[in-house]
C-alpha positions as CSV (number, residue, x, y, z in Angstrom):
1,M,-30.4,-137.7,-37.4
2,Q,-31.1,-136.9,-33.8
3,I,-34.2,-134.7,-33.2
4,D,-33.7,-131.8,-30.9
5,L,-36.5,-131.9,-28.4
6,F,-34.9,-129.6,-25.8
7,P,-34.7,-126.0,-27.1
8,T,-34.3,-124.6,-23.6
9,L,-31.3,-124.7,-21.2
10,P,-29.1,-127.7,-21.9
11,S,-27.1,-127.4,-18.7
12,P,-28.2,-128.7,-15.2
13,I,-30.2,-126.2,-13.1
14,S,-28.7,-125.2,-9.8
15,L,-30.7,-125.7,-6.6
16,V,-30.9,-121.9,-6.1
17,E,-32.2,-121.4,-9.6
18,L,-34.7,-124.3,-9.1
19,E,-36.1,-122.8,-5.9
20,A,-36.4,-119.3,-7.4
21,Y,-38.1,-120.9,-10.5
22,L,-40.6,-122.9,-8.4
23,W,-41.5,-120.1,-6.1
24,G,-41.7,-117.7,-9.0
25,A,-44.7,-119.6,-10.3
26,A,-46.6,-119.0,-7.0
27,T,-45.9,-115.3,-7.1
28,L,-47.8,-115.1,-10.3
29,L,-50.9,-116.0,-8.3
30,R,-50.4,-113.6,-5.5
31,G,-53.4,-111.4,-4.9
32,L,-55.6,-113.5,-7.3
33,I,-56.4,-116.4,-5.1
34,D,-55.9,-117.3,-1.4
35,A,-52.3,-118.4,-0.5
36,G,-53.7,-121.6,0.8
37,D,-55.0,-122.5,-2.7
38,Y,-51.6,-122.0,-4.5
39,K,-50.8,-125.7,-4.0
40,Q,-53.7,-127.1,-5.9
41,F,-52.5,-125.3,-9.1
42,I,-48.7,-125.2,-8.8
43,F,-48.0,-128.7,-7.8
44,P,-50.0,-130.4,-10.6
45,L,-48.4,-128.1,-13.2
46,L,-45.0,-128.9,-11.9
47,F,-45.6,-132.6,-12.0
48,Y,-47.2,-132.4,-15.4
49,K,-44.2,-130.5,-16.8
50,R,-41.8,-133.1,-15.2
51,V,-43.8,-136.1,-16.7
52,C,-43.7,-134.6,-20.2
53,D,-40.0,-133.6,-20.1
54,V,-38.9,-137.0,-18.8
55,Y,-41.1,-138.6,-21.5
56,D,-39.2,-136.5,-24.1
57,E,-35.9,-137.4,-22.5
58,E,-36.6,-141.1,-22.8
59,Y,-37.6,-140.6,-26.4
60,Q,-34.4,-138.7,-27.1
61,K,-32.3,-141.5,-25.4
62,A,-34.0,-144.1,-27.5
63,L,-33.2,-142.1,-30.7
64,A,-29.6,-141.9,-29.7
65,E,-29.4,-145.7,-28.9
66,S,-31.0,-146.6,-32.3
67,G,-29.1,-144.2,-34.4
68,G,-32.1,-141.9,-35.0
69,D,-34.7,-144.7,-35.6
70,Q,-38.0,-142.9,-34.9
71,D,-40.0,-146.1,-35.3
72,Y,-38.0,-147.7,-32.5
73,A,-38.1,-144.6,-30.4
74,G,-41.9,-144.4,-30.8
75,V,-42.5,-147.8,-29.2
76,V,-39.9,-147.6,-26.4
77,E,-41.3,-148.2,-22.9
78,H,-41.8,-145.0,-20.9
79,R,-42.1,-144.6,-17.1
80,F,-45.3,-142.6,-17.7
81,K,-47.3,-142.5,-20.9
82,V,-48.2,-139.2,-22.5
83,P,-51.0,-139.6,-25.1
84,T,-51.0,-137.7,-28.3
85,G,-52.4,-134.3,-27.8
86,A,-51.8,-134.3,-24.1
87,H,-48.2,-133.1,-24.1
88,W,-47.1,-129.9,-22.5
89,R,-46.3,-128.4,-25.8
90,D,-49.9,-129.0,-26.9
91,V,-51.2,-127.0,-24.0
92,R,-48.6,-124.3,-24.5
93,A,-49.8,-123.8,-28.1
94,Q,-53.3,-122.9,-26.8
95,T,-54.4,-119.3,-26.3
96,N,-58.1,-119.7,-25.5
97,E,-59.9,-121.9,-22.9
98,V,-56.5,-122.7,-21.5
99,G,-57.9,-124.2,-18.3
100,K,-60.1,-126.6,-20.2
101,V,-57.1,-127.7,-22.3
102,I,-55.0,-128.2,-19.1
103,L,-57.7,-130.2,-17.4
104,H,-58.3,-132.4,-20.5
105,A,-54.6,-133.1,-20.9
106,M,-54.2,-134.1,-17.2
107,R,-57.2,-136.4,-17.3
108,Q,-55.8,-138.1,-20.5
109,I,-52.5,-138.7,-18.7
110,E,-54.2,-140.1,-15.7
111,Q,-56.3,-142.5,-17.9
112,A,-53.2,-143.6,-19.8
113,N,-51.5,-144.5,-16.5
114,P,-54.3,-145.9,-14.4
115,D,-52.2,-148.0,-12.1
116,T,-49.9,-145.2,-11.1
117,L,-51.3,-141.8,-11.8
118,F,-55.1,-142.1,-11.5
119,G,-56.5,-139.0,-9.8
120,I,-53.0,-137.6,-9.1
121,F,-53.7,-134.1,-10.5
122,G,-56.5,-133.5,-8.0
123,D,-59.6,-131.5,-8.6
124,A,-58.5,-127.9,-9.0
125,P,-61.1,-125.6,-10.8
126,W,-59.0,-125.1,-13.9
127,T,-62.0,-124.0,-16.0
128,N,-63.2,-121.3,-13.6
129,T,-62.1,-118.2,-15.4
130,N,-63.3,-116.0,-12.6
131,R,-60.5,-117.4,-10.5
132,L,-57.8,-117.8,-13.1
133,S,-58.1,-116.1,-16.5
134,D,-56.6,-117.4,-19.8
135,R,-53.9,-114.8,-19.5
136,I,-52.8,-115.9,-16.0
137,L,-52.8,-119.6,-17.0
138,R,-50.7,-118.7,-20.1
139,D,-48.3,-116.8,-17.9
140,L,-48.0,-119.9,-15.6
141,I,-47.4,-122.2,-18.6
142,E,-44.8,-119.9,-20.0
143,H,-43.1,-119.6,-16.6
144,F,-42.8,-123.4,-16.3
145,S,-41.6,-123.6,-19.9
146,K,-38.5,-121.6,-19.0
147,Y,-36.6,-124.8,-17.9
148,T,-36.5,-128.4,-19.1
149,L,-37.3,-130.6,-16.1
150,S,-35.6,-133.7,-17.4
151,I,-33.7,-136.0,-15.1
152,A,-30.4,-134.9,-16.7
153,N,-31.2,-131.2,-16.0
154,V,-32.8,-131.8,-12.6
155,P,-31.9,-135.1,-10.9
156,E,-34.5,-136.7,-8.7
157,D,-32.7,-135.8,-5.4
158,E,-32.5,-132.1,-6.5
159,L,-36.1,-131.9,-7.7
160,G,-37.2,-133.6,-4.4
161,I,-35.4,-130.9,-2.4
162,G,-37.0,-128.2,-4.6
163,Y,-40.4,-129.8,-4.1
164,E,-39.9,-129.9,-0.3
165,Y,-38.8,-126.2,-0.4
166,L,-42.0,-125.3,-2.2
167,I,-44.1,-127.2,0.3
168,K,-42.5,-125.3,3.2
169,K,-42.9,-122.0,1.4
170,F,-46.6,-122.7,0.9
171,A,-46.9,-123.5,4.5
172,D,-45.2,-120.3,5.5
173,D,-47.4,-118.3,3.2
174,S,-50.8,-119.9,3.9
175,G,-50.9,-119.5,7.7
176,H,-53.1,-121.9,9.7
177,T,-54.0,-124.1,6.8
178,A,-50.4,-125.3,6.6
179,A,-50.8,-127.8,9.4
180,E,-52.9,-130.1,7.2
181,F,-50.0,-131.0,5.0
182,Y,-46.8,-129.9,6.6
183,T,-45.0,-131.0,9.8
184,N,-41.9,-129.3,11.2
185,R,-39.1,-131.1,9.3
186,T,-36.6,-131.0,12.2
187,V,-39.1,-132.7,14.5
188,V,-39.8,-135.3,11.8
189,R,-36.0,-135.9,11.6
190,L,-35.9,-136.4,15.3
191,M,-38.8,-138.9,15.2
192,T,-37.1,-140.8,12.4
193,E,-33.8,-141.1,14.2
194,L,-35.5,-142.3,17.4
195,L,-37.2,-145.2,15.5
196,E,-34.2,-146.0,13.4
197,P,-35.7,-147.5,10.2
198,V,-34.1,-150.6,8.8
199,E,-33.7,-151.7,5.1
200,G,-36.8,-153.5,3.8
201,E,-39.1,-152.4,6.5
202,S,-42.7,-151.2,6.0
203,I,-43.4,-147.6,7.0
204,Y,-46.9,-146.2,7.6
205,D,-48.3,-142.8,8.2
206,P,-52.1,-142.8,8.8
207,T,-52.4,-139.0,8.3
208,C,-49.6,-138.6,5.8
209,G,-50.2,-135.0,4.6
210,S,-47.6,-134.3,1.9
211,G,-45.6,-137.5,2.6
212,G,-42.7,-135.8,4.5
213,M,-42.6,-138.4,7.3
214,L,-42.5,-141.3,4.9
215,L,-39.7,-139.6,2.9
216,S,-37.7,-138.9,6.1
217,C,-37.1,-142.6,6.6
218,S,-35.6,-143.0,3.1
219,V,-33.4,-139.9,3.7
220,R,-32.2,-141.5,7.0
221,L,-31.2,-144.7,5.3
222,K,-29.6,-142.9,2.4
223,E,-27.4,-140.8,4.9
224,Q,-26.2,-144.1,6.3
225,G,-25.3,-145.4,2.9
226,K,-28.0,-148.1,3.0
227,E,-30.4,-149.2,0.3
228,Y,-33.3,-146.8,1.0
229,R,-35.4,-147.9,-2.0
230,T,-36.1,-151.2,-0.2
231,L,-38.5,-149.5,2.1
232,K,-42.2,-150.1,1.6
233,L,-44.1,-146.9,2.1
234,F,-47.8,-146.6,3.0
235,G,-49.9,-143.5,3.8
236,Q,-53.5,-142.4,4.0
237,E,-54.8,-138.8,3.8
238,R,-58.4,-137.7,3.7
239,N,-57.8,-134.4,1.7
240,L,-57.8,-135.0,-2.0
241,I,-55.3,-132.4,-3.1
242,T,-53.0,-133.2,-0.1
243,S,-53.0,-136.9,-0.9
244,S,-52.2,-136.0,-4.5
245,I,-49.3,-133.8,-3.4
246,A,-47.9,-136.7,-1.3
247,R,-48.0,-139.0,-4.4
248,M,-46.3,-136.4,-6.5
249,N,-43.7,-135.9,-3.8
250,L,-42.8,-139.6,-3.7
251,F,-42.7,-139.9,-7.5
252,L,-40.5,-136.8,-7.8
253,H,-38.1,-138.3,-5.2
254,G,-37.8,-141.4,-7.4
255,F,-40.0,-143.8,-5.5
256,E,-42.4,-146.1,-7.2
257,D,-43.0,-148.8,-4.5
258,F,-45.5,-146.9,-2.4
259,H,-49.2,-146.8,-1.6
260,I,-50.9,-143.5,-0.8
261,E,-54.7,-143.9,-0.3
262,R,-57.3,-141.2,0.1
263,G,-59.8,-141.5,2.9
264,D,-60.7,-140.9,6.5
265,T,-58.4,-143.1,8.5
266,L,-60.8,-143.4,11.5
267,A,-64.0,-144.0,9.5
268,D,-62.5,-145.9,6.6
269,P,-59.0,-147.3,7.0
270,K,-57.7,-148.4,3.7
271,F,-54.9,-150.9,4.7
272,I,-56.7,-154.1,5.6
273,E,-55.6,-157.7,5.7
274,G,-58.5,-160.1,6.2
275,D,-60.5,-159.0,9.2
276,H,-57.8,-156.8,10.8
277,L,-55.7,-153.8,10.1
278,R,-52.5,-154.3,8.1
279,R,-49.5,-154.2,10.4
280,F,-46.3,-152.3,9.9
281,D,-42.8,-152.3,11.3
282,L,-42.8,-148.5,11.8
283,V,-45.4,-145.8,12.1
284,L,-44.7,-142.1,12.1
285,A,-47.7,-139.7,12.6
286,N,-48.8,-136.2,13.4
287,P,-52.6,-136.7,13.7
288,P,-54.9,-133.7,13.6
289,Y,-55.3,-132.2,17.0
290,S,-58.4,-133.0,19.0
291,I,-60.9,-133.1,16.2
292,K,-64.5,-133.0,17.2
293,Q,-66.2,-134.2,13.9
294,W,-65.8,-137.9,14.0
295,N,-68.1,-140.9,14.4
296,R,-67.7,-141.8,18.1
297,S,-70.7,-144.1,18.2
298,A,-69.2,-146.3,15.4
299,W,-66.0,-146.5,17.5
300,E,-67.9,-148.1,20.3
301,S,-68.3,-151.2,18.2
302,D,-65.3,-150.8,15.9
303,R,-64.9,-154.0,13.8
304,F,-61.1,-153.8,13.9
305,G,-61.0,-153.7,17.7
306,R,-59.4,-150.2,17.8
307,N,-61.3,-149.4,21.0
308,F,-59.1,-151.8,23.1
309,L,-58.2,-148.9,25.4
310,G,-61.6,-147.4,25.4
311,V,-63.8,-144.9,23.6
312,P,-62.4,-141.3,23.4
313,P,-64.7,-138.3,24.2
314,Q,-66.5,-136.8,21.2
315,G,-64.5,-133.5,21.5
316,R,-61.1,-135.2,21.3
317,A,-60.3,-138.0,18.9
318,D,-56.6,-138.1,19.8
319,Y,-56.8,-141.5,21.5
320,A,-58.8,-142.8,18.5
321,F,-55.8,-142.1,16.3
322,F,-53.5,-143.4,19.1
323,Q,-55.3,-146.8,19.2
324,H,-55.5,-147.0,15.4
325,I,-51.7,-146.7,15.3
326,L,-51.1,-149.2,18.1
327,K,-53.4,-151.7,16.3
328,S,-51.3,-151.1,13.1
329,L,-48.0,-152.3,14.7
330,K,-46.4,-155.6,14.0
331,P,-46.2,-157.8,17.2
332,G,-42.4,-158.1,17.2
333,S,-40.8,-155.3,15.4
334,G,-43.6,-152.7,15.6
335,R,-42.7,-149.2,16.9
336,C,-44.2,-145.8,16.5
337,A,-43.5,-142.1,17.1
338,I,-46.5,-139.9,17.4
339,L,-46.5,-136.1,17.6
340,F,-49.2,-135.0,20.1
341,P,-50.2,-131.9,22.1
342,H,-49.2,-132.3,25.8
343,G,-52.9,-132.7,26.8
344,V,-52.9,-136.4,25.9
345,L,-50.5,-137.0,28.8
346,F,-52.7,-135.7,31.6
347,R,-56.3,-134.9,30.6
348,D,-58.8,-136.4,33.1
349,E,-61.2,-137.5,30.5
350,E,-58.7,-139.9,29.0
351,Q,-57.3,-141.2,32.3
352,D,-58.8,-144.7,32.0
353,M,-57.3,-145.2,28.5
354,R,-53.9,-144.0,29.8
355,K,-54.2,-146.5,32.6
356,K,-54.7,-149.4,30.2
357,L,-51.9,-148.0,28.0
358,I,-49.5,-148.1,31.0
359,E,-50.7,-151.4,32.3
360,Q,-50.1,-153.0,28.9
361,D,-46.6,-151.6,29.0
362,L,-46.9,-150.1,25.5
363,V,-45.3,-146.7,26.1
364,D,-41.6,-146.7,25.7
365,C,-40.7,-143.0,25.9
366,V,-42.3,-139.6,26.1
367,I,-40.4,-136.5,25.0
368,G,-41.6,-133.0,25.8
369,L,-40.7,-130.5,23.2
370,G,-40.6,-126.7,23.3
371,P,-43.3,-124.2,22.0
372,N,-44.1,-123.3,18.4
373,L,-43.0,-126.6,16.9
374,F,-46.6,-127.3,15.8
375,Y,-47.0,-125.3,12.7
376,N,-48.4,-121.8,13.3
377,S,-49.3,-122.7,16.9
378,P,-47.6,-121.7,20.2
379,M,-48.7,-125.0,21.8
380,E,-45.9,-127.3,23.1
381,A,-45.7,-130.7,21.4
382,C,-44.6,-134.1,22.8
383,I,-43.5,-137.2,21.0
384,V,-44.9,-140.5,22.3
385,I,-42.9,-143.6,21.4
386,C,-44.5,-147.0,21.8
387,R,-43.1,-150.5,21.1
388,T,-44.8,-153.9,20.9
389,H,-41.5,-155.4,22.2
390,K,-39.6,-153.2,24.7
391,L,-36.0,-153.6,25.6
392,P,-35.4,-155.2,29.0
393,V,-34.1,-152.0,30.6
394,R,-37.4,-150.2,29.8
395,R,-39.9,-152.9,30.6
396,D,-42.5,-151.7,33.1
397,K,-40.9,-148.3,32.9
398,V,-41.2,-145.2,30.8
399,L,-38.3,-142.9,29.8
400,L,-39.4,-139.3,30.2
401,I,-37.4,-136.6,28.5
402,N,-38.0,-132.9,29.3
403,A,-36.5,-131.3,26.2
404,V,-38.7,-128.2,26.4
405,D,-35.6,-125.9,26.2
406,E,-34.0,-127.8,23.3
407,V,-35.4,-125.5,20.6
408,T,-34.2,-122.5,18.6
409,R,-36.3,-119.7,17.2
410,E,-35.2,-117.5,14.4
411,R,-37.3,-115.2,12.1
412,A,-40.6,-116.4,13.7
413,Q,-39.7,-120.0,13.0
414,S,-39.0,-122.6,15.7
415,F,-36.8,-125.6,15.0
416,L,-34.5,-128.2,16.5
417,E,-30.8,-127.8,15.8
418,E,-28.4,-130.7,15.3
419,E,-27.1,-130.5,18.9
420,H,-30.7,-130.7,20.2
421,I,-31.4,-133.8,18.1
422,R,-28.1,-135.4,19.1
423,K,-28.7,-134.9,22.8
424,I,-32.2,-136.3,22.8
425,V,-31.3,-139.3,20.7
426,A,-28.3,-140.1,22.9
427,V,-30.3,-140.0,26.1
428,F,-33.0,-142.1,24.4
429,E,-30.6,-144.8,23.1
430,Q,-28.8,-145.1,26.4
431,S,-31.9,-144.8,28.7
432,A,-29.8,-142.3,30.5
433,E,-31.0,-140.3,33.5
434,L,-29.8,-136.7,33.6
435,E,-30.9,-134.4,36.4
436,G,-33.5,-131.9,35.1
437,F,-33.7,-133.6,31.7
438,S,-34.6,-137.3,31.8
439,K,-35.7,-140.0,34.1
440,L,-36.8,-143.7,33.9
441,V,-40.1,-143.8,35.7
442,S,-41.6,-147.0,37.0
443,R,-45.1,-148.2,36.4
444,A,-45.7,-148.0,40.1
445,S,-44.7,-144.4,40.3
446,I,-47.0,-143.5,37.3
447,Q,-49.8,-145.4,39.0
448,D,-49.2,-143.4,42.2
449,N,-49.7,-140.2,40.2
450,G,-53.1,-141.4,38.8
451,Y,-51.6,-142.5,35.5
452,N,-50.7,-138.9,34.8
453,L,-47.7,-138.7,32.4
454,N,-47.2,-134.9,32.6
455,I,-43.4,-134.8,32.4
456,P,-42.8,-132.0,35.0
457,L,-44.3,-134.4,37.7
458,Y,-41.3,-136.6,37.3
459,V,-38.6,-134.4,35.7
460,R,-38.1,-131.0,37.4
461,M,-36.3,-128.5,35.3
462,K,-33.5,-126.5,36.8
463,N,-34.6,-122.9,36.0
464,G,-32.7,-121.2,38.7
465,N,-35.4,-119.1,40.2
466,G,-37.8,-121.6,41.5
467,G,-40.5,-120.5,39.1
468,A,-42.6,-122.7,36.8
469,S,-40.9,-124.0,33.7
470,S,-42.2,-123.2,30.2
471,Q,-43.7,-126.6,30.0
472,E,-45.5,-126.3,33.3
473,K,-46.9,-122.8,32.3
474,N,-48.0,-124.1,28.9
475,G,-49.5,-127.2,30.5
476,L,-51.5,-124.8,32.8
477,I,-52.6,-122.7,29.8
478,D,-53.7,-125.8,28.0
479,A,-55.7,-127.0,31.0
480,I,-57.3,-123.6,31.3
481,S,-58.2,-123.6,27.6
482,Q,-59.7,-127.1,27.9
483,W,-61.7,-125.9,31.0
484,R,-63.1,-122.9,29.1
485,T,-64.1,-125.1,26.1
486,S,-65.8,-127.5,28.4
487,S,-67.6,-124.7,30.2
488,K,-68.8,-123.3,26.9
489,E,-70.1,-126.7,25.9
490,L,-71.8,-127.2,29.2
491,R,-73.5,-123.8,29.0
492,A,-74.7,-124.6,25.5
493,E,-76.1,-127.9,26.6
494,M,-77.8,-126.3,29.6
495,E,-79.3,-123.6,27.4
496,K,-80.6,-126.3,25.1
497,L,-82.1,-128.2,28.0
498,I,-83.8,-125.1,29.4
499,T,-85.3,-124.3,26.0
500,E,-86.6,-127.8,25.7
501,L,-88.1,-127.8,29.2
502,T,-89.7,-124.4,28.5
503,N,-91.2,-125.6,25.3
504,M,-92.6,-128.7,27.1
505,L,-94.0,-126.5,29.9
506,E,-95.7,-124.3,27.3
507,E,-97.2,-127.3,25.5
508,S,-98.6,-128.7,28.8
509,K,-100.4,-125.4,29.5
510,K,-102.3,-125.6,26.1
């Protein structure tokens, strides 16, 4: 006799229902905690529910195959083990100290699956009743209990789409904190198409956030009808909950052959082979913009040789990430696409590093994008593409594409439409020169401009009125902003010096 383990909806859940269901859990927390903290509670509960429902589904399948033999079904191999007492229904039965019960169950599951799930549920303060009371936690449990998240009810592709929807909704709702785990997906798609991943390749993201860039490569191969599960995915993320979200994201999309490590990529890179960084076929990245809190002195004697272009200024670690990525590329097939602010193309303090970058002929293409494509920032972005082995047509040259107007803005959101992506990719693949849009620039020409890669120096936009383009204006705004920051820092240093001199003078008078 077959045991009925699925008392809820037996039919598959539509994507619309799934999205409303997932976001409905977050709305239960509105007003109780900051929107930026939703993710540390909702994602672990979603993943926990999925693990338990798939476990039940596997048990049910084993019962059916064995004609109801519960002994056989009890020893069948599961993708993830759920220990006795740690199942979703065990938590659902609790009315007191719910947070403590949730935490205990999650830790038991992590311990039962040490090779795959260790630490995956993060470090949310489940037992802090001042943040989430038993009543709220019971409401969340009951909300997630509405549907059965088995593979039959919610296939991996559909749940993956729902998960990405939830990631974006959290980004929209949490304001500036979104940038740490979400990158504009239309920009990610463009970057992926420019690099064109191949079956079996290794893909790496050194600041992987929620794992969207890694997944974009698998989506690209799947769209082409190729075997996307042959990709080998690697990522590092310093934020604990964000790295956990990335792991859940990949698991929920059906991936198992991946490696997401937690840690600071600059201070403690996790992917090492012997005495050098592990090298990958393809790197996609959106590093944090101009971070100031990093160990510059350690970089001066970096044991992996990641200072081969030079040592970046303390206030801007962009070229530290840049050099880490270049050192992580395979000699023959290595290629990368990095999303940067435009400042990396022209800032004076990085000129010497840019010079070496150009002289070593590593830069393949630079694409200037329009404003507001960085999440919750009006700053214009650029994509820098490098290759360890450039095509003959681009050797000793850099293809510059001024795509600043290739952007659409609707309902306070900026994104690239299909026609924008198609145009940029076509010009890139053909090394085409279009007046006001793209140009192949020689190394000599870049040298004559002091190794300045600011795109409007080489590609003048046709704006009809002789005025400055949006890119030029924003470049000026960026430069002014940098000058103001430098001025403030200089004033602070001067005030500190004056104070020290005053103290010394007073001491000498005693």
